[in-house]
Structure formats: C-alpha cells, structure tokens
C-alpha positions in Angstrom: 23.3 -70.9 -198.6 19.9 -70.0 -197.5 18.5 -66.8 -198.8 15.0 -66.6 -197.0 12.9 -64.0 -198.7 9.3 -62.4 -198.0 7.8 -60.0 -200.0 5.4 -57.9 -198.0 5.2 -54.4 -200.3 2.2 -53.5 -201.6 4.0 -52.3 -204.6 5.2 -54.9 -207.3 8.3 -54.6 -208.8 7.5 -56.4 -211.9 11.5 -58.2 -211.9 12.7 -61.4 -210.9 13.3 -59.9 -207.7 14.2 -63.4 -206.2 16.4 -64.1 -208.7 18.4 -60.6 -208.6 18.7 -60.8 -204.3 19.8 -64.4 -204.8 22.5 -63.7 -207.2 23.6 -60.6 -205.4 24.0 -62.2 -201.8 25.8 -65.4 -203.5 28.3 -62.8 -205.2 29.2 -61.0 -201.8 29.5 -64.1 -200.2 31.6 -65.2 -202.6 33.8 -61.6 -202.9 34.1 -61.5 -199.5 35.6 -64.9 -199.3 32.9 -66.2 -196.7 34.6 -69.3 -195.2 31.0 -70.9 -194.5 27.6 -71.8 -195.4 25.5 -68.8 -194.6 22.0 -67.8 -194.1 20.2 -64.3 -195.1 17.2 -63.0 -194.5 15.7 -60.7 -196.9 12.1 -59.0 -196.5 10.8 -56.4 -199.1 8.1 -53.9 -197.7 6.8 -50.4 -198.3 7.7 -47.1 -197.5 5.4 -46.8 -194.0 7.2 -50.0 -192.9 10.4 -49.1 -193.1 10.0 -45.7 -191.7 8.4 -47.5 -189.3 11.7 -49.8 -188.6 13.7 -47.0 -188.9 12.7 -45.1 -186.2 12.6 -47.7 -184.0 15.9 -49.0 -184.5 18.0 -46.1 -185.3 15.7 -43.6 -183.7 15.2 -42.1 -187.4 11.7 -41.2 -188.1 11.8 -41.1 -192.2 11.5 -43.3 -194.9 15.1 -44.8 -196.1 15.8 -47.3 -199.5 17.4 -50.3 -197.3 18.3 -51.5 -193.4 20.7 -54.0 -192.7 20.6 -55.7 -189.2 24.1 -57.6 -188.8 24.2 -61.0 -186.4 27.5 -60.5 -186.2 30.0 -57.8 -184.8 33.4 -57.3 -187.3 36.1 -55.6 -185.5 37.1 -55.2 -189.2 35.1 -55.8 -192.3 35.7 -59.8 -193.3 37.5 -60.9 -189.8 35.5 -64.0 -189.7 37.7 -65.5 -187.2 37.1 -62.4 -184.6 33.3 -62.3 -185.6 32.2 -66.0 -185.3 31.6 -67.5 -182.3 29.3 -71.1 -181.7 26.5 -69.0 -181.3 27.1 -67.7 -184.7 25.8 -70.7 -186.7 22.1 -72.2 -186.9 22.1 -75.1 -185.0 19.6 -76.9 -187.4 21.7 -76.2 -190.5 25.2 -74.8 -189.6 25.1 -72.4 -191.4 26.5 -68.9 -190.5 23.6 -66.6 -189.9 24.6 -62.9 -191.2 21.8 -61.5 -190.5 18.7 -59.4 -192.1 17.9 -57.1 -194.7 14.8 -54.7 -195.6 14.3 -53.5 -198.6 12.1 -51.0 -199.9 9.8 -51.4 -203.1 8.8 -48.1 -203.9 12.6 -46.7 -203.4 14.1 -49.5 -205.7 11.6 -48.2 -208.1 11.9 -44.2 -207.5 16.0 -44.6 -207.2 16.2 -46.6 -210.6 14.2 -43.7 -212.7 16.1 -40.9 -210.4 19.6 -42.6 -211.4 18.7 -43.4 -214.7 19.1 -47.2 -214.6 17.0 -50.1 -214.6 15.1 -51.3 -211.6 17.2 -54.6 -211.9 20.2 -52.6 -211.1 18.9 -50.5 -208.2 17.7 -54.0 -206.2 21.1 -55.8 -207.0 22.7 -52.2 -205.5 20.9 -52.3 -202.7 21.1 -55.5 -201.8 25.3 -55.7 -202.1 25.2 -52.6 -200.6 23.1 -54.2 -197.4 25.2 -57.4 -197.8 28.4 -55.3 -197.1 27.0 -53.9 -193.8 26.4 -57.7 -192.8 30.1 -58.2 -193.3 31.0 -55.6 -191.4 31.6 -52.7 -194.0 30.3 -49.2 -193.0 30.6 -45.3 -194.7 30.3 -43.2 -191.7 33.9 -42.1 -192.2 35.4 -41.1 -195.7 37.8 -43.5 -195.7 35.2 -46.3 -194.7 33.0 -45.3 -197.6 36.0 -44.9 -200.2 36.8 -48.5 -199.5 32.8 -49.8 -199.2 32.3 -47.9 -202.3 34.8 -49.8 -204.1 33.6 -53.1 -203.0 30.2 -52.7 -204.1 31.8 -51.6 -207.5 34.0 -54.6 -207.8 30.8 -56.9 -206.8 28.2 -55.1 -209.2 30.7 -54.9 -212.0 31.3 -59.0 -211.8 27.3 -59.4 -211.6 27.4 -57.4 -214.8 25.0 -54.4 -213.3 26.6 -51.3 -214.7 25.2 -47.7 -214.2 
C-alpha cells in the first residue's frame, strides 16, 4: 500500500497527521475488503486552495473540508470486478490507483472545535469519508447517506475514534 501525503498548508495541525491518515486509509482498505494492494494520494491545503479546486472541479465557489477525486467508477460501492481494468493499476508498482484526497487544514481545526472532539478524530473522519467516496460510496440520496454514514461509524470505531 502506498499513501503519498503532501502538506501544502501554512496552518499546522500539531498532530501526527501522517500516522492518522495512513491508519485511516489502511482501515478503509481492510474494511472494504479491497482485494489489491492500493495507492492513494493525500494533500493537505489551506482554505483558498481547496476553494479554488472546489470551484474548478465542482463548480461550487466556496471553501469545503475535503474533496475526493476517485480514479475508478464503481457501479456499486466495492464492486471491484466491475470497476477495475488493466488501466486501473500503476504499471510501476502494480497497485490499484484509488484516487486523490484533498484535506483543508483549517477545517480540521475548526470542525473539531465545533463538534467537540479532537483534531485527530476530525482528520480520521475526513479521511475515512473521502476514502469511502474513492470506493464508490455517495451521500446524495438518503439511502446512500445512511449506508455511507454506517460504514464511516464502523471504520472509525474500529480505529478507536469515537465522538
């Protein structure tokens, strides 16, 4: 498994972010029973940078907490047989390329304060949430949202991250 982490934000989180992100990615890969070694890229940015990405890729001109850029199209969450083609794998490593995650450092801090939990828990939550998007989950419809929220809870509890 490869988790490439780039820290481009000026704001510092003052927590072991590499360890937290890696643990969350591993927990998701295990929980979703990914049958392959996988790779994920994670970038931590400031508010203006994520706002620009949100405007460019989603047409929404406002800051957000996390963005997910899946490399696979799952017809249903975790349907690896349908989602994976020969082009889905990094030719150098043989790993399944799941996609990219962009996290907003300022939102990790502010949302942890707002929800009354630690920055560690918030960073783990945002990483798990984004990983589930990379695995084909969504939350646009109530039924999808309920399924995704249940998966998030199970994974976070398994990591020891409770609210």
